[in-house]
N, C-alpha and C positions, 0 to 999 in steps of 0.2 A: 304441669309443674306444681308439685305439692310442697307443703311446708316441710322443713327439715325436722327430723325426729326419729323415734324408734317405734316400729310397728309391733304388734302383739307377738309375731313369730320370731322376734329377735333381730330382724333385718333392719338396717339403718337406711332411712330415706334421706336423700340429699337433693338440693336444687340442681336440675339438669343443666341449666345454663352455667352455673358455677363449676360443675363437674367438667363440662365440655371445655370451658375456658382454661381451667387448670391443666387438664390433660393435653389439650392441643398446644398450649404454651410449652409444656414440658417436652412434647414431641418436636416442636419447632426449634427449641434451644438445642436439643440433642442433635437434630439434623445440621444445624448451623455449626455447632462446635465440633461435632465428631464425625462429620461425613462430607460436607460440601465446601466449606471455606478453608483455605490453607492458612497456616501460621505465617505471619509476615517475617518471622525471624529465620526459619529454615525452609520456608516455601512448601512445606509438606502437609498433607492431610494425615490423620491417624493411621490409615491403612498403609500408606507409603512408609511412614516412619517406623511402623512395626515390622514391615517387610525388611527394611534395611537393617534394623537392630537385630532381628532374628537371624539374618544372614551373617551378620558379624559374629553373633554367638555361635553359629555353626562353623566359624572360621573360614568363610568363603571370601577371603581377602583377594585383592587383585593379583597378588603374586602366587596364590594357591590354585588348587584345582577346582573343577566344577562339581556340583552335586545336582541330582535330579530335582526338578522344580516341584514335583510331588512331595519330596521331603521338606522343602522350604515351606510350601503352602501348608503342609501338615503341622509343622512347628508353629506357624503364624496363627492358624485357627485354633490350635490346641492350647497355646500358651497366652496369646495376646489379643486375638481378634476373633471373637466367637460369632462369625458370620459364614455365609456360604463359601465353599472352596472355589467355585467358579469366579465369583466376584473378586476374590483375592488373587487368583491366577490371572484374571484380566488386567488387574492393576500391575502385577509383576511384568506381564508381557509388554504393556505400554511403556514401562520404564526402560525396557530393553530395545524398543524400536527406534532406530536412528532417524526414521522419517517422521516420527511423532514427537520425539523428545530431542531438543537441540543438543543437550549434553547427557547422553544415556547414563543412568545410575546403575544399571544392571547389564552385564555382558552375557548375552545368551548364546547357547550352542544348540543348533537344531532349527526347526522351522518356527519362526516367531512372526509370521504374517508378512504382508508386503503392501506396497503403496496402492495396489489394485483394490485393496479392501478384503483380501482373503484372510481367513482366521489362522491363528497359530495352531500348531499341532497340540495334541493333548499333553497335559503336564507330565504324564509318565514317560513321554518320549523326549522331552526337552530338558536341558541342564542350564544352570546359571551360576554366576558369581558376581561379586561387587566390582564396580569400575573404580578408577582413580578419583573420579568426581565424588562418588559415594563415600570413598575413604576420607576425602577432605571434609565431607559433611559430618562424618562420625569421629573425626580426629579429636583425641583427648577426652572422649566420653567417659573414660574410666578414671579421670582425674578430678571428680567432683565439680565438673564445669556446668552441669545442668541438674535440675531436680528430677528425681524418680518418684513414681507412685505405684501403688499396688495394681496388679492386673485384675481382670474381672473376677477371678476366683480367689484372689488373695495369696496365691502360691508363688507368684513371681513378681518382679518389679520391672517397670518399663520407663523410658525417658519421656518427660512431658514435651521436650523439644530437643533437637540435636544441636551440638555446638556450632555447626554450620560455618566452617571455614571456606565458604563458597556462596556467592549471592544467588542461591538457587531459585528464589521466588521469581525474579525477573529473568534469570538465565534460561530456565526451563518453562516458565509460565505455568498457568493452572486454569482449569475450568471446573465449574460446579454449579448446581442449582439447589438452593435451600428452600425454606418456606418463606416466601415474601422477599427473597433476595437471591442474587446470583453473582458469580464471579467469572471473569474471562480476562486472562492475562496472557498475551502472546509471548513467545520466547525472545530473548535478546542476546547480544554478543557479550561474552564475559569480559573480553579485553576492554570494551567500551564502558561496561559497568564499573570495572575496577578503576578506570581513569576518572569517571564521575565521582566514585567514592573517595578517591585520593584528593580530588579537588574539594570535596565537601569536608574532609578532615582539615584541610588547610584553610578553607573559607567556610565556616559553619553556616553563615547566612547567605550562601550562594543562592541565586534565584534559578527558577526552572529554565528560563530561556538560556542561561549560561550552561546548565547541566545538559541541555539538549544539543549543545555543541559537541559534547562527548558521547551522548547517546542519541544519535539522530533519528532512531526508530527501531522497530523490531528486527530480528535476524532469524529467519525461519529455517528449519532444518531442510526443507525442500526448496529453498532459494526463492526465486521469483523477483519481480520488479515492484517496488512500492511506489505508487503514484499519488499518494496523499499529499496535499499542499503543506508546506512547512508551517504556516501559521496554524493550521488545523492540528498538526502533530503536537506543536507546543501547547496548544489549548488542552489537548487530551492529557498530556503529561502533567499539566498544571492542576487540572480538576480530578484526574483519575478516571474520567469517562470520555469515550470517543470511539474512534475506529480507524482502520487503515485499509485503503484500497490496494489490493495486490493483484498484479497481472502475471500471466505465464511469460516465461522468457522464450523468445522465438527468433529464428533467423531465416533468411531467404536463401534457398539453395538453387543455383542455376542448373538447368538441364541442357543448356545450349539452344541455339536458334530461337532465343526469346522466351523459351519455356522455363518454368520454375515450379518449385514446391516450397511450402513453408514447413519448417521443422520446429516443433516445440520440445525443448529440452528440460524445462522446469515448469511445474504446475503449482498453483497456489496451495498454501498450507491447509492440511486436513481435507483436501479434495481427493476423493478416491478416483484413480485413473480410469478404472473399468467403468465406473458409473458415469464419469464425465464423457467418455467416448460413446457410451450407450445413449446418453441424452442428446449428444450432437447428431448421432445417427437418426434418432427419432425426429429431430428438428429438420433434418435433410428430407426425410420421408414426407413430413408435413409441408415441405416446400417453403420453410421459413428461413432457409439459408441459400438463396439463389446464386450466390457467388461461389459456393463450394461444390466441387464435383465429387470428391471422394475423401475418406479419412482412413488412415492405416496406422496400426500400432506396431511399430518396429522395435519396441523396447526390449532390451536384454537386461543387463545389470543397471544400465543408465536409461533414463527416460528418453524415448524418441517417438513422438507422435507426428505423423506426416499428414499435412493438409494439401490437397490438390485443387487448384482453382478451376473454375468453370472454363475459362479461356486464358490464354497468355496475356490478353489485354487487360484483365482484371488487376487493379492496383493492389499490391500486397498489404499496404496499410489499411485500405478500405475493407479488404477481406477480414483482416484481424479485428478491425473496429466492429464489424458486424458480428463476429464471434464473441468479442468481449461483451457486447451489449446484451446477448441473450443466453450465454453459457457461463459455466463456472470457471472459464479461463480467466475471468476477472471475478474476484471474490472480496468481500468486505470482512476483515477480521476485527471483531469488536474488542474494545478495551474497557474493562470495568474492574478497577483494582479494589474490589471489595474483599478485605482480608481480616483475619483476627489480629487486631492491633494488640501488641504485648501479650499475645496468646489468649486473650480473653474477650476483647470488645470488637464486634463486627463493625467495620468502618471502611469507607471509601477513601483511600489515600492517594496523594499525588506522587510523582517520581521522587521528589525530594524527601518526602516523609517515609517512603518505603526504604530508601537507601539509609536514611537517618536511623530508623529503627533497627536495621540490620547491623549498622555500625555500633549502636548502643549495646546490642546483644553481644557483639564480639568483644566489647569492653568488659561486660559482665563475665563472659567466659574467661577472658584474660585474667581478671582479678581473682576469680574463683580458682582457676588453675594455679595461679601464683600462690594463693593462700594454701591450697592443698599441697603444693610442692614444699612450701615453708614448713608445714606441719610434718611432712615426711622427713625433711632435713633435720628438724629439731629432734625427732625420735631417733634418727640415725646418729646424730651427734651425741645424744645421750648414751646410746649403746657404745659408740666409739670411745667416749670418755671412760666408760666402764672397762673396756678392753685395755686402754692405756694404763689404768690403775692396776689391772691384773698383770700386765707385763712388768710394771715397776716393782710389783710384790709377788712375783711368780712363785717363789718357793713357799711363801706363806699361804698363797691361794691353794696350791696343790695340797699342802698339809691339811688345811681346813676341809677341803673336799674329801680327802682320804680318811680323816680320823674323826671329824665332827658328826654327831648324829643329825643335826639340822644345819647342813652347810649353807643353805640360802640365808637363813636368819643371821648366822655367824658372819658371813661375808658382808651383809648389810650393816651390821653393827661395827665390825672391825674397820671397814674402809668407807663407811658412810655412803653406801650405794643405794640407789633406788631399786625398787622391785624389778623394773625392766632391765636394769644393768646387771643385777645379780642373776636373773634368769638367763640373760645373754651369755654371761661367763660360764654358767653351768652347762649351757648348750654348746660351748666351743668344742671343736674336734681337736684331738691331739696334734694333728697336722698343722693347726693354726698357731702352735706354740713356737714355730721356728722364728728366727731373728728377722728374716725378710718380711714376714707377715706384719711385724711391728712397724717396719718402715712404710709398708703399703697403707697401714691404718693411719699413720701420721699424715701421709700425702692426701689420702681421702678426706681426712678431717679438715685439713687446710683448704682443700678444694670446696668442700661443702660450706665452710664458713664464708669463703669468697662469694659463692653462689647465693647464700643467705643475705649477705650485704647487698648484692645486686637486686635481689627480689624485694627487699625492704625499700630500696630507692625507687624501684618501679611502682610499688604500691602507694608510695607517698606523692608521686609526681603524675599528674594528669597528662602533662605534655609527653612524658616518657612513655606512658601507656599508648597514646595515640601514635607516637613514632613507631612503637612495636607493632601495633595493628597495621599501620601503613606498610611496614616491612613485610608482614604476612600477606597483605593484599598484592604487593608487588610480586611475591613468589607465585601467587595464584595466577596473576597476569602472565608471568613468564611461562608457567606450566600449561595454561589453557587459553592464553590470549591469541591475538591475530597472527602471531608468528608461528604458532603451532598448527599442525595439520587439522586438528579437531576445531580449533578456534577461528579459522579463517572466515571472514564475513562471506555469507552465501547470498543474502538478499541485497539487491542494489536499489538505488533511488533514481527516479526519472520524473521530469515534468511532462505530463501528458495533457495537452489542451483538449477540451471537448470538441470533437470533430463532427460537424453536421454534414451528412452526405446522403445522396439519393442512390439507393442500391440499384434501382432500375437503370439509371444512367450509367452506373459503373459497369453494368453488364454489356453495354454497347461497345462494339469494337471500333476503335478510332480509325477512320479512313477519310482521305480528302475527297470532297465533292464540290461541284459547282451548282448552286441553286439558281434555277432559271425561272423568271416570272415574265409572262407575255402581257401584251397590252390588254388583251381580253380576259386576263386573270387565270391563265392556265399555269400550273406550277409543276416542276419536276426537279430531281437531283441527279446531275450527270456525274459519273465517276471521274475523279481526278480534278485538278484545277486547270480550267481551260484558259489559255492565253488569247486564243482567237475565237470570238463568238460569231463570226460571220458565217460559219458553216452550219449553224444551228437551223433546224427545220421547224416551221410553225404551220398552223392551219391557215387556210386561205383567208385573206384579209386580216391576218394577225401578224404581230412582229414582236421583237424583243423589247421588254420594258426595263428589267433589271437582271443582272447576272452577278451573283456574289460568291466568291470562294469561301468555303466553309469546311467543317469536318462533321462526321456523323454524330459526334457528341455535342455539337453546338445547338443553340436555340435560335430560330429565326424569328425576328420581330417585324410585324407588318403594321403600318400606320395608314388608316383609312380616312376618307374625306368626312366621315361622321365624327372625327375626333377621337376614335377608339384605337387602342393598340391590341393586336392579336399576336399570340405566340404559338409557334409550331416547332416540334422536335425534328431536327434534320433527318434523323434515322427513320422517321415515319413518313417521309415524303415519297411519292411514287418515283420509280427509277427513270433512267434516261431513255428507255425504249419508248417510242411513240412521242406524243405531245404532252404527256403528263395527265393531270386531272384538274378540273376547275377548283380554284381555291375556295369558292363559295360552298363546296361540299364539306370543307373542313372547318369553316367558321360561319357564324351567323351574322351576315351583313346584308343590309337592305339593298333591294335591286337598284335604287337610285343613287347608291354610293359606290365608290371605287377605291382601289389601293393607291395611296400616294407614294409610299416609300417602303422598301424592304431592306433590312440589314441584319447582320449577325450580332447577337447580344454580347456585350462586353461589360461584365460586372464593374461597378464603381464609376462608370462614365456618366456624364450629364448631357441632356439633350435640350435644344431650343425648338419649341413647337410654336407654330403661328397659323393664323387663319387668313383667308383671302381679304378680310376686312382690315388686316394690319394689326390684329391683336395677338399677343403671345406671352410666353413666360418660359422659365427654365425648370426642367423636371429631372429628378434622378432616374437614370435608366432602370435601376433595380426596382423602382416603384411602378414601372409600366408593364413589367412582365407578368402575365397571368395565363396559365395553361388551361384556359376554358374556351369553349366554343363562342361564348357571348363576348369575349374580349373584356377590355377594361377602359371605361370612359375616362379620358384625361383632359382633352381640350373641348370645352363647351362651345358649340357653334349653333347659330339659329339661321334658318334659310332666309334669304338665298345664299348666305355666306357658307363656305366650306373650309375644312382643315386643308391647308395648302402645303405646308412643308414641315419637315423634321430634320434637323441638322445636328451633328455632334458639336459640343462646346469644346473648342480648342483655341484658347486665347483669351484676351481681356477686352476685346472690342467686338461690336456687331456692325455689319454692313447690310443695309436694307435697300432694295430697289423696287419701285412700283411699275405697273404697266404704263404709267405716264412718263417713264424713263427718268425719274428723279431718284437720286441716290443719297442716303444719309448714313453717317457713321457715328456711333456713340458708345460709351463704356458699357460693358455687359452688366456691371454692378447696378445699373439703372433698372434692370429687370428683376422682378420678383422670382424667387424659387418656390414653386408650389407643387402639390401632387395632383391637383385638379382645379379647373376654373376656366374663365374666359381669358384671363390675362390682362395686360395693360397695352395701350396703343404703342406700336413700334414706330409707325410713320403715318403722317396725315396725308389723305388724298382728297382733292376737290372732286375728281371723278376717276373712275377706274378702280383698280384694286392692287393689292400687293403682288409682286412678280416673284421675288426670290430674296433670300437672306443668307448670310454666312458669318461665321465668327473667325477672328484672326488675332494674331499677336501684334500689338502696336509697333513693337521693336522690329518685327520682321516684315511688316507691310501686308497689303491686301493682294491676293493672287486670284486670277481668273483664267479661263481657257477660251480662246476665240473660236470662230467657226472653222478656221483653218487648222485647229488643234494646236495652236501656239499658246505658250504660257506667258502671261503678263504679270508683272509685280510692280505695284506702286507703293512707295513708302511715304511720300509726301501727300498726306490727305487732310491737311489743315482746312482746306476750303470746303470739304464735305463733312467735317467733324462738327457735331453740334450736340444738342440734347435730344433725348427721346421724344417722339411724337411731333418733330418738326417735319416740314414738307420736303426738304432736301433740295439738291440741284442736279443738273445734267451730269452724267458720269464722266470720268476722264476719257481722253482720246484712246481708241482701240477697244473700248468695251463692247461686247457683242450686241448686235441689234435685237437679239432674242431676249435681252434683259435677263440672262441667266449667268451665274458664276461658274457653272460646270459641276462635275461629280462631287458628291458630298461625303460618301462613305467609301 
């Protein structure tokens, strides 16, 4: 980096840092202003604005015929946009794609690409003209409503912005990447935008949370389901930054006999269908979508992508959740409303500010259009005044024109006419001298005076201007709003909670089984629910310990004398042929310990666990489940004591009985709820240990089953009710001699 100055050969030396800063800043500003960011007023970048203006100059109006796109592109790059023809054609194509633009600005004829991601045909094969929406953007452009500036070569002029009688920025959205900044605006529904704009005209200080009642969220040309929370959407519109989660629209189609397929009819915005299907197929090959068996694209004009589940037992919601999680069937559409505010300043605006600037632009257009019309009226009235003077003095006018050497000057002097009036009289045709023409001129004169008065009133009244703008917005709403075919809302809203699921368990076919555990610890799963277990076969010197009805999707929980809980998946248990397998092969349990209880896991339930020493507590069942061989330590016991029982909590009281045949009842609230520990004393014993315990509802009484399989219920238990850790007293008459309450699960 040398000093600035001039070298001997005439070359000027400058500081490299200054040169880089100056040139890079110029490049950055050029990119921001002329390529990447849209104008907040008409929602267009220069290339799009030049395209529309060039097509209007070519008279490619909605009512007219088509012209080759090559002709349009040639005019654009030759007169207004000195860049590559392919870049201009790509911009033209996008404005014509109804799956890329919510309200197309160009109507195309020929192959303009598709949602699969296929390219359009070459510009020499395709044709185009403007749509009604583009016509609304260009409306009144010839009435001095916007400024024009010279084109790059100085031979033509082009508009700096369009009049924009259509909220194009939000209706069609925009994306762009500049230097150090970017923009991303999704499309919206015009009917909703018009409602919000009308509300803003009526209540200029309206808050964003009120405006979002009219504009609840984007409206994508490809439809879909928006699952973004309402508060998140409001915050995004308030700050101008955020995003929207969008999911594919799907439905379940029955095939009979319990079989079904899932049909996707709408995919998220800007997702290429062919690329999406290709990615899903790759994931299937990589075995990352175990619930999905096949995918087929049956699309014609409408999207129809068919997903076939692995088995009929797979839940459709779980299958779609697994797809949403790893594919573009769920996509996040960003919102970054970085635009050129007032056409000059890059700025991130909120929903209210964007609508406000569009409305202010419409007011400027209205005022300029009215002033332009006033000027034309004044010029026309001046001419009409001259005509009327000519009719009143017709013979003298004819004489002057016929015989005077300088009729124009003579007319001006004789009748005190202006130059414009004298020129108009001299240019009159003989046909205009008829009497009827005079009457028509007087009618036109009166009509123009009336129109001039109305325009003057409009220009003097801010209220009248906003009323006129509101009327124009209502016309746009009628033409392109929700009641029109083009303006119907396509994207819907839904609340989608986060679903936590285990794909492996979803793959299991749900079938009824009976899980059988023997006294010596052999376990098996018999098909169906067995009502009679007496026919079950066991090894010699072995017998039934527990038989629990379950299903293949259930989890079995085992409680051991070491105070540990073990969990086993029912579908992984050995079948009913033979005697099963030792449970010790499936879990790590010491030789000196045994299984106390086995039951089917029920989420949300609470359990009472206790040791032979009479200590225990309440634990949440969800906290004891652990799918590991080592199990989960819950009840702490020290030898010679052992974990004795595990019973479900079902009621507000606990009944405890010891081997000494003393029973005690007390409120369950006296027990602590813990996840692990020794617990507190349930009942005190002078000798012996705890025998059994049960929970019950005080209002319903305590129930037990005697040795003859009869059920007893006692409601009056005042004599046995006390406080925790008391010794208790002999149980009521009829209580089993085995000191057991009976089945617990």
